[in-house]
N, CA, C and O atoms as CSV, one atom per row, in Angstrom:
chain,resi,resn,atom,element,x,y,z
A,1,MET,N,N,76.697,38.231,52.028
A,1,MET,CA,C,77.944,37.274,52.197
A,1,MET,C,C,77.576,35.553,51.776
A,1,MET,O,O,76.671,34.785,52.100
A,2,THR,N,N,78.499,35.469,51.104
A,2,THR,CA,C,78.286,33.841,50.770
A,2,THR,C,C,78.543,32.926,51.742
A,2,THR,O,O,79.699,32.752,52.128
A,3,ARG,N,N,77.358,32.140,52.320
A,3,ARG,CA,C,77.959,30.979,52.991
A,3,ARG,C,C,78.922,29.977,52.605
A,3,ARG,O,O,78.801,29.576,51.447
A,4,ILE,N,N,79.984,29.405,53.396
A,4,ILE,CA,C,80.896,28.860,53.017
A,4,ILE,C,C,80.968,27.183,53.759
A,4,ILE,O,O,81.548,26.245,53.213
A,5,PHE,N,N,80.309,27.099,54.978
A,5,PHE,CA,C,80.429,25.910,55.517
A,5,PHE,C,C,78.776,25.471,55.452
A,5,PHE,O,O,77.852,26.268,55.613
A,6,ASN,N,N,78.646,24.175,55.207
A,6,ASN,CA,C,77.478,23.455,55.109
A,6,ASN,C,C,76.230,24.221,54.114
A,6,ASN,O,O,75.091,24.108,54.569
A,7,ARG,N,N,76.339,24.786,53.141
A,7,ARG,CA,C,75.364,25.505,52.463
A,7,ARG,C,C,74.068,24.657,52.108
A,7,ARG,O,O,73.973,23.585,51.511
A,8,ARG,N,N,72.976,25.584,52.738
A,8,ARG,CA,C,71.622,25.308,52.573
A,8,ARG,C,C,71.115,24.183,51.366
A,8,ARG,O,O,70.396,23.196,51.522
A,9,ASP,N,N,71.745,24.688,50.131
A,9,ASP,CA,C,71.260,23.984,49.055
A,9,ASP,C,C,71.858,22.773,48.837
A,9,ASP,O,O,71.561,22.052,47.885
A,10,GLU,N,N,72.720,22.494,49.697
A,10,GLU,CA,C,73.564,20.860,49.559
A,10,GLU,C,C,73.198,19.755,50.700
A,10,GLU,O,O,73.782,18.735,51.066
A,11,ILE,N,N,71.979,20.387,51.110
A,11,ILE,CA,C,71.754,19.446,52.449
A,11,ILE,C,C,71.265,17.827,51.976
A,11,ILE,O,O,71.459,16.877,52.733
A,12,GLU,N,N,70.693,17.687,50.792
A,12,GLU,CA,C,70.204,16.431,50.164
A,12,GLU,C,C,71.697,15.505,49.888
A,12,GLU,O,O,71.861,14.311,50.141
A,13,LYS,N,N,72.768,16.538,49.252
A,13,LYS,CA,C,74.007,15.946,48.894
A,13,LYS,C,C,74.794,15.205,49.995
A,13,LYS,O,O,75.471,14.184,49.872
A,14,ARG,N,N,74.490,16.154,51.412
A,14,ARG,CA,C,75.250,15.724,52.559
A,14,ARG,C,C,74.570,14.677,53.004
A,14,ARG,O,O,75.280,13.796,53.489
A,15,ARG,N,N,73.283,14.456,52.997
A,15,ARG,CA,C,72.352,13.432,53.640
A,15,ARG,C,C,72.905,11.986,52.746
A,15,ARG,O,O,73.246,10.952,53.319
A,16,ALA,N,N,72.906,12.126,51.607
A,16,ALA,CA,C,73.137,11.139,50.898
A,16,ALA,C,C,74.613,10.555,50.743
A,16,ALA,O,O,74.814,9.396,50.379
A,17,LEU,N,N,75.555,11.396,51.029
A,17,LEU,CA,C,76.817,11.008,51.462
A,17,LEU,C,C,76.889,10.401,52.623
A,17,LEU,O,O,77.540,9.357,52.570
A,18,ARG,N,N,76.405,10.703,53.785
A,18,ARG,CA,C,76.265,10.090,54.951
A,18,ARG,C,C,75.446,8.672,55.063
A,18,ARG,O,O,75.667,7.766,55.867
A,19,ASN,N,N,74.488,8.723,54.087
A,19,ASN,CA,C,73.839,7.487,54.046
A,19,ASN,C,C,74.601,6.377,53.376
A,19,ASN,O,O,74.261,5.224,53.642
A,20,ASN,N,N,75.727,6.617,52.423
A,20,ASN,CA,C,76.659,5.844,51.431
A,20,ASN,C,C,77.890,6.043,51.902
A,20,ASN,O,O,78.639,6.684,51.164
A,21,MET,N,N,78.443,5.554,53.252
A,21,MET,CA,C,79.654,6.051,53.440
A,21,MET,C,C,80.479,4.560,53.279
A,21,MET,O,O,80.010,3.474,53.619
A,22,THR,N,N,81.565,4.741,52.791
A,22,THR,CA,C,82.408,3.330,52.599
A,22,THR,C,C,82.371,2.572,53.989
A,22,THR,O,O,81.922,3.042,55.034
A,23,LYS,N,N,82.885,1.405,53.825
A,23,LYS,CA,C,83.211,0.496,54.771
A,23,LYS,C,C,84.231,1.485,55.847
A,23,LYS,O,O,83.862,1.856,56.961
A,24,ALA,N,N,85.430,1.766,55.295
A,24,ALA,CA,C,86.095,2.258,55.927
A,24,ALA,C,C,85.780,3.499,56.848
A,24,ALA,O,O,86.119,3.595,58.027
A,25,GLU,N,N,85.079,4.431,56.118
A,25,GLU,CA,C,84.375,5.744,56.701
A,25,GLU,C,C,83.487,5.439,57.945
A,25,GLU,O,O,83.418,6.176,58.928
A,26,LYS,N,N,82.613,3.912,57.738
A,26,LYS,CA,C,82.105,3.597,58.898
A,26,LYS,C,C,82.742,3.382,59.925
A,26,LYS,O,O,82.494,3.794,61.058
A,27,LEU,N,N,83.943,2.457,59.432
A,27,LEU,CA,C,84.515,1.903,60.806
A,27,LEU,C,C,85.220,3.163,61.659
A,27,LEU,O,O,85.224,3.106,62.888
A,28,LEU,N,N,85.844,4.359,60.921
A,28,LEU,CA,C,86.539,5.253,61.378
A,28,LEU,C,C,85.431,6.204,62.343
A,28,LEU,O,O,85.749,6.744,63.402
A,29,TRP,N,N,84.127,6.263,61.735
A,29,TRP,CA,C,83.208,6.886,62.258
A,29,TRP,C,C,82.867,6.445,63.736
A,29,TRP,O,O,82.644,7.262,64.629
A,30,GLN,N,N,82.848,5.095,63.909
A,30,GLN,CA,C,82.557,4.562,65.079
A,30,GLN,C,C,83.441,4.984,66.018
A,30,GLN,O,O,83.074,5.091,67.188
A,31,ARG,N,N,84.768,5.290,65.617
A,31,ARG,CA,C,85.968,5.704,66.760
A,31,ARG,C,C,85.586,7.255,66.830
A,31,ARG,O,O,85.593,7.756,67.955
A,32,LEU,N,N,85.293,7.966,65.875
A,32,LEU,CA,C,85.234,9.476,66.001
A,32,LEU,C,C,83.853,9.879,66.833
A,32,LEU,O,O,83.893,10.637,67.802
A,33,ARG,N,N,82.611,9.272,66.333
A,33,ARG,CA,C,81.382,9.833,66.700
A,33,ARG,C,C,81.565,9.899,68.659
A,33,ARG,O,O,82.326,9.248,69.375
A,34,LYS,N,N,80.597,10.887,69.009
A,34,LYS,CA,C,80.305,10.913,70.284
A,34,LYS,C,C,81.179,11.199,71.103
A,34,LYS,O,O,81.111,10.719,72.235
A,35,ARG,N,N,82.446,12.240,70.659
A,35,ARG,CA,C,83.695,12.831,71.336
A,35,ARG,C,C,84.314,11.806,71.910
A,35,ARG,O,O,84.623,12.036,73.079
A,36,GLN,N,N,84.627,10.676,71.476
A,36,GLN,CA,C,85.232,9.571,71.794
A,36,GLN,C,C,86.751,9.974,71.751
A,36,GLN,O,O,87.590,9.507,72.521
A,37,ILE,N,N,86.969,10.752,70.919
A,37,ILE,CA,C,88.591,11.071,70.862
A,37,ILE,C,C,88.807,12.360,71.341
A,37,ILE,O,O,88.330,13.320,70.736
A,38,ARG,N,N,89.648,12.539,72.627
A,38,ARG,CA,C,90.269,13.653,72.999
A,38,ARG,C,C,88.685,14.686,73.380
A,38,ARG,O,O,88.763,15.893,73.611
A,39,GLU,N,N,87.690,14.114,73.378
A,39,GLU,CA,C,86.404,14.894,73.849
A,39,GLU,C,C,86.088,15.831,72.734
A,39,GLU,O,O,85.476,16.852,73.050
A,40,LYS,N,N,86.384,15.666,71.551
A,40,LYS,CA,C,86.548,16.516,70.515
A,40,LYS,C,C,85.121,15.924,69.492
A,40,LYS,O,O,85.002,14.715,69.296
A,41,ARG,N,N,84.283,16.755,69.005
A,41,ARG,CA,C,83.032,16.681,68.359
A,41,ARG,C,C,83.254,16.442,66.861
A,41,ARG,O,O,83.594,17.449,66.240
A,42,PHE,N,N,83.151,15.517,66.287
A,42,PHE,CA,C,83.570,15.459,64.720
A,42,PHE,C,C,82.173,15.404,64.138
A,42,PHE,O,O,81.251,15.005,64.850
A,43,LEU,N,N,81.930,15.832,62.713
A,43,LEU,CA,C,80.842,15.944,62.042
A,43,LEU,C,C,81.071,14.978,60.758
A,43,LEU,O,O,82.210,14.905,60.298
A,44,ARG,N,N,79.920,14.166,60.113
A,44,ARG,CA,C,80.400,13.466,58.989
A,44,ARG,C,C,80.102,14.224,57.888
A,44,ARG,O,O,79.250,15.101,58.028
A,45,GLN,N,N,80.669,14.056,56.733
A,45,GLN,CA,C,80.584,14.696,55.265
A,45,GLN,C,C,79.955,16.404,55.328
A,45,GLN,O,O,78.896,16.770,54.818
A,46,PHE,N,N,80.748,17.116,55.951
A,46,PHE,CA,C,80.567,18.568,56.043
A,46,PHE,C,C,81.122,19.132,54.916
A,46,PHE,O,O,82.092,18.611,54.365
A,47,GLY,N,N,80.571,20.213,54.490
A,47,GLY,CA,C,80.646,20.977,53.288
A,47,GLY,C,C,81.354,22.024,53.809
A,47,GLY,O,O,81.133,22.581,54.884
A,48,ILE,N,N,82.279,22.295,52.953
A,48,ILE,CA,C,83.359,23.428,52.965
A,48,ILE,C,C,83.223,24.184,51.380
A,48,ILE,O,O,83.446,23.491,50.388
A,49,ASP,N,N,82.919,25.355,51.260
A,49,ASP,CA,C,82.809,25.963,49.767
A,49,ASP,C,C,82.042,24.791,49.113
A,49,ASP,O,O,81.042,24.198,49.517
A,50,LYS,N,N,82.786,24.615,47.981
A,50,LYS,CA,C,82.030,23.500,47.252
A,50,LYS,C,C,82.357,22.156,47.337
A,50,LYS,O,O,81.977,21.378,46.463
A,51,TYR,N,N,82.979,21.809,48.236
A,51,TYR,CA,C,83.398,20.744,48.813
A,51,TYR,C,C,82.847,20.021,49.935
A,51,TYR,O,O,82.088,20.464,50.797
A,52,PHE,N,N,83.423,18.600,49.800
A,52,PHE,CA,C,82.903,17.984,51.356
A,52,PHE,C,C,84.131,17.124,51.894
A,52,PHE,O,O,84.936,16.469,51.232
A,53,VAL,N,N,84.062,17.290,53.183
A,53,VAL,CA,C,85.197,16.204,53.697
A,53,VAL,C,C,84.585,15.340,54.603
A,53,VAL,O,O,83.634,15.597,55.341
A,54,ASP,N,N,85.323,14.096,54.467
A,54,ASP,CA,C,84.637,12.984,55.307
A,54,ASP,C,C,83.992,13.431,56.455
A,54,ASP,O,O,82.798,13.460,56.751
A,55,PHE,N,N,85.298,13.877,57.227
A,55,PHE,CA,C,84.994,14.136,58.685
A,55,PHE,C,C,85.438,15.532,59.053
A,55,PHE,O,O,86.353,16.035,58.402
A,56,TYR,N,N,84.943,16.119,59.917
A,56,TYR,CA,C,85.237,17.542,60.482
A,56,TYR,C,C,85.136,18.035,62.040
A,56,TYR,O,O,84.055,18.049,62.629
A,57,CYS,N,N,86.049,18.334,62.495
A,57,CYS,CA,C,85.785,18.792,63.786
A,57,CYS,C,C,86.122,20.583,63.787
A,57,CYS,O,O,87.165,21.237,63.770
A,58,PRO,N,N,84.570,20.960,63.819
A,58,PRO,CA,C,84.684,22.656,63.926
A,58,PRO,C,C,85.656,23.521,64.703
A,58,PRO,O,O,86.235,24.563,64.395
A,59,GLU,N,N,85.665,22.765,65.822
A,59,GLU,CA,C,86.349,23.515,67.050
A,59,GLU,C,C,87.882,23.776,66.727
A,59,GLU,O,O,88.438,24.817,67.076
A,60,LEU,N,N,88.516,22.774,66.046
A,60,LEU,CA,C,89.871,22.680,65.610
A,60,LEU,C,C,90.072,23.044,64.344
A,60,LEU,O,O,91.172,23.234,63.825
A,61,LYS,N,N,88.883,23.158,63.769
A,61,LYS,CA,C,89.276,23.338,62.318
A,61,LYS,C,C,90.052,22.125,61.482
A,61,LYS,O,O,90.893,22.292,60.599
A,62,LEU,N,N,89.660,21.147,61.879
A,62,LEU,CA,C,90.434,19.745,61.239
A,62,LEU,C,C,89.563,19.067,60.464
A,62,LEU,O,O,88.394,18.836,60.773
A,63,ALA,N,N,90.155,18.709,59.361
A,63,ALA,CA,C,89.334,17.972,58.563
A,63,ALA,C,C,90.052,16.372,58.431
A,63,ALA,O,O,91.282,16.319,58.445
A,64,VAL,N,N,89.422,15.359,58.329
A,64,VAL,CA,C,89.832,13.806,58.404
A,64,VAL,C,C,89.448,13.226,57.067
A,64,VAL,O,O,88.308,12.824,56.837
A,65,GLU,N,N,90.317,13.198,56.295
A,65,GLU,CA,C,89.894,12.456,54.697
A,65,GLU,C,C,90.352,10.983,54.743
A,65,GLU,O,O,91.427,10.595,55.202
A,66,VAL,N,N,89.259,10.123,54.131
A,66,VAL,CA,C,89.737,8.740,54.186
A,66,VAL,C,C,89.717,8.478,52.793
A,66,VAL,O,O,88.686,8.628,52.137
A,67,ASP,N,N,91.035,8.008,52.180
A,67,ASP,CA,C,91.281,8.052,50.637
A,67,ASP,C,C,91.225,6.655,50.314
A,67,ASP,O,O,91.792,5.883,51.087
A,68,GLY,N,N,90.611,6.175,49.256
A,68,GLY,CA,C,90.441,4.934,48.766
A,68,GLY,C,C,91.407,4.927,48.012
A,68,GLY,O,O,92.329,5.742,48.037
A,69,VAL,N,N,91.248,3.722,47.042
A,69,VAL,CA,C,92.112,3.347,45.551
A,69,VAL,C,C,91.588,4.275,44.777
A,69,VAL,O,O,92.207,4.272,43.713
A,70,THR,N,N,90.882,4.946,44.783
A,70,THR,CA,C,90.494,5.637,43.706
A,70,THR,C,C,91.414,7.001,43.912
A,70,THR,O,O,91.698,7.867,43.085
A,71,HIS,N,N,91.649,6.925,44.813
A,71,HIS,CA,C,92.740,8.217,45.088
A,71,HIS,C,C,94.092,7.866,44.623
A,71,HIS,O,O,95.028,8.511,45.096
A,72,ASN,N,N,94.290,7.096,43.912
A,72,ASN,CA,C,95.692,6.475,43.497
A,72,ASN,C,C,96.316,7.191,42.066
A,72,ASN,O,O,97.462,7.456,41.703
A,73,SER,N,N,95.031,7.358,41.475
A,73,SER,CA,C,95.600,7.661,40.198
A,73,SER,C,C,96.304,8.942,39.966
A,73,SER,O,O,96.120,9.679,40.934
A,74,VAL,N,N,97.097,9.533,38.984
A,74,VAL,CA,C,97.420,10.901,39.159
A,74,VAL,C,C,96.402,12.067,38.972
A,74,VAL,O,O,96.416,13.111,39.623
A,75,TYR,N,N,95.579,11.762,38.060
A,75,TYR,CA,C,94.297,12.900,38.022
A,75,TYR,C,C,93.894,13.096,39.424
A,75,TYR,O,O,93.937,14.190,39.987
A,76,GLU,N,N,93.426,11.790,40.072
A,76,GLU,CA,C,92.894,12.052,41.612
A,76,GLU,C,C,93.602,12.695,42.409
A,76,GLU,O,O,93.105,13.560,43.130
A,77,MET,N,N,95.253,12.309,42.436
A,77,MET,CA,C,96.206,12.959,43.501
A,77,MET,C,C,96.016,14.495,42.997
A,77,MET,O,O,95.612,15.320,43.817
A,78,GLU,N,N,96.258,14.837,41.853
A,78,GLU,CA,C,96.244,16.044,41.368
A,78,GLU,C,C,94.751,17.039,42.053
A,78,GLU,O,O,94.697,18.033,42.777
A,79,TYR,N,N,93.930,16.374,41.543
A,79,TYR,CA,C,92.575,17.202,42.207
A,79,TYR,C,C,92.476,16.870,43.864
A,79,TYR,O,O,91.482,17.405,44.354
A,80,ASP,N,N,92.889,16.480,44.357
A,80,ASP,CA,C,92.822,16.184,45.694
A,80,ASP,C,C,93.849,17.246,46.392
A,80,ASP,O,O,93.579,17.757,47.479
A,81,LEU,N,N,95.003,17.523,45.701
A,81,LEU,CA,C,95.971,18.541,46.130
A,81,LEU,C,C,95.017,19.899,45.936
A,81,LEU,O,O,94.682,20.595,46.894
A,82,VAL,N,N,94.712,20.116,44.850
A,82,VAL,CA,C,94.006,21.425,44.439
A,82,VAL,C,C,92.642,21.678,45.458
A,82,VAL,O,O,92.378,22.782,45.935
A,83,ARG,N,N,91.873,20.505,45.682
A,83,ARG,CA,C,90.732,20.688,46.575
A,83,ARG,C,C,91.193,20.846,48.044
A,83,ARG,O,O,90.532,21.538,48.818
A,84,GLN,N,N,92.374,20.180,48.454
A,84,GLN,CA,C,93.010,20.552,49.780
A,84,GLN,C,C,93.510,21.944,50.032
A,84,GLN,O,O,93.274,22.559,51.072
A,85,ASP,N,N,94.243,22.428,48.984
A,85,ASP,CA,C,94.792,23.649,48.845
A,85,ASP,C,C,93.351,24.852,48.940
A,85,ASP,O,O,93.363,25.902,49.583
A,86,GLU,N,N,92.433,24.426,48.277
A,86,GLU,CA,C,91.421,25.588,48.494
A,86,GLU,C,C,90.588,25.441,49.915
A,86,GLU,O,O,90.022,26.466,50.294
A,87,ILE,N,N,90.466,24.299,50.707
A,87,ILE,CA,C,90.097,23.953,51.628
A,87,ILE,C,C,90.941,24.626,52.557
A,87,ILE,O,O,90.352,25.465,53.238
A,88,GLU,N,N,92.329,24.470,52.801
A,88,GLU,CA,C,93.172,24.934,53.676
A,88,GLU,C,C,93.081,26.382,53.549
A,88,GLU,O,O,93.428,27.073,54.507
A,89,TYR,N,N,92.644,26.936,52.451
A,89,TYR,CA,C,92.944,28.714,52.513
A,89,TYR,C,C,91.882,29.043,53.890
A,89,TYR,O,O,92.132,30.019,54.598
A,90,TYR,N,N,90.896,28.301,54.142
A,90,TYR,CA,C,90.080,28.583,55.063
A,90,TYR,C,C,90.789,28.422,56.639
A,90,TYR,O,O,90.185,28.601,57.697
A,91,GLY,N,N,91.803,28.151,56.534
A,91,GLY,CA,C,92.404,28.082,57.862
A,91,GLY,C,C,92.100,26.619,58.349
A,91,GLY,O,O,92.302,26.509,59.559
A,92,ILE,N,N,91.782,25.766,57.899
A,92,ILE,CA,C,91.497,24.259,57.886
A,92,ILE,C,C,92.457,23.466,57.969
A,92,ILE,O,O,93.288,23.772,57.114
A,93,THR,N,N,92.871,22.322,58.753
A,93,THR,CA,C,94.024,21.416,58.856
A,93,THR,C,C,93.579,20.201,58.287
A,93,THR,O,O,92.492,19.730,58.623
A,94,PHE,N,N,94.312,19.645,57.458
A,94,PHE,CA,C,94.104,18.375,57.113
A,94,PHE,C,C,94.712,16.872,57.421
A,94,PHE,O,O,95.922,16.662,57.328
A,95,LEU,N,N,93.893,15.980,57.746
A,95,LEU,CA,C,94.510,14.703,57.999
A,95,LEU,C,C,94.092,13.534,56.878
A,95,LEU,O,O,92.923,13.149,56.838
A,96,ARG,N,N,95.027,13.026,56.034
A,96,ARG,CA,C,94.586,12.156,55.084
A,96,ARG,C,C,95.102,10.629,55.830
A,96,ARG,O,O,96.183,10.450,56.389
A,97,VAL,N,N,94.039,9.657,55.660
A,97,VAL,CA,C,93.994,8.419,55.958
A,97,VAL,C,C,93.651,7.415,54.838
A,97,VAL,O,O,92.739,7.540,54.022
A,98,LYS,N,N,94.579,6.342,54.938
A,98,LYS,CA,C,93.903,5.327,53.396
A,98,LYS,C,C,93.124,4.344,54.146
A,98,LYS,O,O,93.116,4.121,55.357
A,99,ASN,N,N,92.329,3.680,52.984
A,99,ASN,CA,C,91.486,2.669,53.487
A,99,ASN,C,C,92.248,1.494,54.298
A,99,ASN,O,O,91.946,0.849,55.302
A,100,LYS,N,N,93.013,1.493,53.704
A,100,LYS,CA,C,94.294,0.220,54.154
A,100,LYS,C,C,94.430,0.519,55.631
A,100,LYS,O,O,94.239,-0.369,56.462
A,101,GLU,N,N,94.713,1.592,55.926
A,101,GLU,CA,C,95.270,1.795,57.269
A,101,GLU,C,C,94.039,1.584,58.202
A,101,GLU,O,O,94.271,0.991,59.256
A,102,ILE,N,N,93.043,1.900,58.011
A,102,ILE,CA,C,91.773,1.885,58.808
A,102,ILE,C,C,91.538,0.023,59.077
A,102,ILE,O,O,91.251,-0.681,60.045
A,103,PHE,N,N,91.779,-0.156,57.950
A,103,PHE,CA,C,91.344,-1.830,57.690
A,103,PHE,C,C,92.245,-2.677,58.834
A,103,PHE,O,O,91.816,-3.368,59.758
A,104,GLU,N,N,93.827,-2.351,58.408
A,104,GLU,CA,C,94.969,-2.714,59.187
A,104,GLU,C,C,94.994,-2.756,60.748
A,104,GLU,O,O,95.014,-3.661,61.582
A,105,ASN,N,N,94.984,-1.342,60.790
A,105,ASN,CA,C,95.414,-0.928,62.431
A,105,ASN,C,C,94.565,0.303,62.505
A,105,ASN,O,O,95.095,1.378,62.222
A,106,ILE,N,N,93.013,0.251,62.934
A,106,ILE,CA,C,92.274,1.313,63.421
A,106,ILE,C,C,92.991,1.957,64.344
A,106,ILE,O,O,93.064,3.185,64.302
A,107,ASN,N,N,93.471,1.410,65.075
A,107,ASN,CA,C,93.924,1.876,66.679
A,107,ASN,C,C,95.213,2.883,65.947
A,107,ASN,O,O,95.390,3.971,66.495
A,108,ASN,N,N,95.726,2.685,65.246
A,108,ASN,CA,C,97.088,3.474,64.863
A,108,ASN,C,C,96.532,4.882,64.234
A,108,ASN,O,O,97.046,5.979,64.451
A,109,VAL,N,N,95.406,4.647,63.429
A,109,VAL,CA,C,94.732,5.764,62.914
A,109,VAL,C,C,94.027,6.626,63.848
A,109,VAL,O,O,94.138,7.846,63.721
A,110,VAL,N,N,93.154,6.014,64.981
A,110,VAL,CA,C,92.885,6.917,66.145
A,110,VAL,C,C,94.373,7.603,66.768
A,110,VAL,O,O,94.372,8.761,67.184
A,111,SER,N,N,95.219,7.030,66.777
A,111,SER,CA,C,96.443,7.535,67.408
A,111,SER,C,C,96.732,8.773,66.537
A,111,SER,O,O,96.864,9.819,67.173
A,112,LYS,N,N,96.862,8.851,65.122
A,112,LYS,CA,C,96.933,9.806,64.140
A,112,LYS,C,C,96.237,10.917,64.472
A,112,LYS,O,O,96.800,12.006,64.579
A,113,VAL,N,N,94.854,10.740,64.681
A,113,VAL,CA,C,94.114,11.779,65.147
A,113,VAL,C,C,94.251,12.497,66.332
A,113,VAL,O,O,94.083,13.707,66.483
A,114,GLU,N,N,94.603,11.579,67.246
A,114,GLU,CA,C,94.991,12.061,68.651
A,114,GLU,C,C,96.045,13.193,68.472
A,114,GLU,O,O,95.958,14.356,68.867
A,115,GLU,N,N,97.081,12.583,67.772
A,115,GLU,CA,C,98.444,13.462,67.769
A,115,GLU,C,C,98.101,14.790,66.890
A,115,GLU,O,O,98.551,15.855,67.313
A,116,LYS,N,N,97.440,14.791,65.861
A,116,LYS,CA,C,96.796,15.871,65.197
A,116,LYS,C,C,96.091,16.828,66.192
A,116,LYS,O,O,96.292,18.037,66.305
A,117,ILE,N,N,95.259,16.084,66.865
A,117,ILE,CA,C,94.232,17.141,67.982
A,117,ILE,C,C,95.451,17.689,68.873
A,117,ILE,O,O,95.331,18.873,69.186
A,118,ASP,N,N,96.683,16.988,69.367
A,118,ASP,CA,C,97.156,17.411,70.210
A,118,ASP,C,C,98.196,18.764,69.767
A,118,ASP,O,O,98.514,19.700,70.500
A,119,ASP,N,N,98.641,18.510,68.189
A,119,ASP,CA,C,99.474,19.454,67.735
A,119,ASP,C,C,98.611,20.821,67.546
A,119,ASP,O,O,99.077,21.925,67.831
A,120,ILE,N,N,97.346,20.629,67.053
A,120,ILE,CA,C,96.719,21.723,66.695
A,120,ILE,C,C,96.368,22.485,68.097
A,120,ILE,O,O,96.392,23.714,68.042
A,121,GLY,N,N,96.070,21.926,69.247
A,121,GLY,CA,C,95.843,22.426,70.467
A,121,GLY,C,C,97.008,22.999,71.328
A,121,GLY,O,O,96.870,23.795,72.257
A,122,SER,N,N,98.170,22.471,70.875
A,122,SER,CA,C,99.227,23.269,71.583
A,122,SER,C,C,99.833,24.316,70.767
A,122,SER,O,O,100.824,24.992,71.044
A,123,TYR,N,N,99.070,24.359,69.676
A,123,TYR,CA,C,99.709,25.794,68.599
A,123,TYR,C,C,99.309,27.090,69.220
A,123,TYR,O,O,98.085,27.085,69.353
A,124,ASP,N,N,99.698,27.899,69.537
A,124,ASP,CA,C,99.512,29.284,69.941
A,124,ASP,C,C,99.597,30.557,69.105
A,124,ASP,O,O,99.548,31.720,69.507
A,125,GLY,N,N,99.768,29.992,67.566
A,125,GLY,CA,C,100.146,31.070,67.090
A,125,GLY,C,C,101.407,31.395,66.372
A,125,GLY,O,O,102.410,30.763,66.703
A,126,PRO,N,N,101.495,32.261,65.467
A,126,PRO,CA,C,102.956,32.589,64.984
A,126,PRO,C,C,103.855,33.326,66.344
A,126,PRO,O,O,103.372,33.781,67.380
A,127,PRO,N,N,105.019,33.276,66.016
A,127,PRO,CA,C,105.944,33.838,67.321
A,127,PRO,C,C,105.981,35.294,67.172
A,127,PRO,O,O,106.235,35.845,66.101
A,128,PRO,N,N,105.725,35.902,68.256
A,128,PRO,CA,C,105.768,37.287,68.316
A,128,PRO,C,C,106.978,38.170,67.486
A,128,PRO,O,O,106.999,39.399,67.551
């Protein structure tokens, strides 16, 4: 069976990404680490299939992506949608935040993460 999450052959790639986080990612990580939000554990630069997500909560299957200005081009937006669709195939929920949001009001971003956690946690599956 093919390994989907955090493939062993990509350990060095994940380590390099963690060691070279953007300023926005570092700021958000300070708020996500050590179960500070709803006592949920988040991991950095988590591998899912052939992709990496900035932050991931395995308990909720929640990915938090930080989008900088490079994600504003038409090509990057299309790539992000394809990438997101492929990751969502595994039952993972996405939350995208922009660098600007983090820099301007980190508390608002934390509130968005809390709301997403609450939404996922209150979902009991499809109706009977």
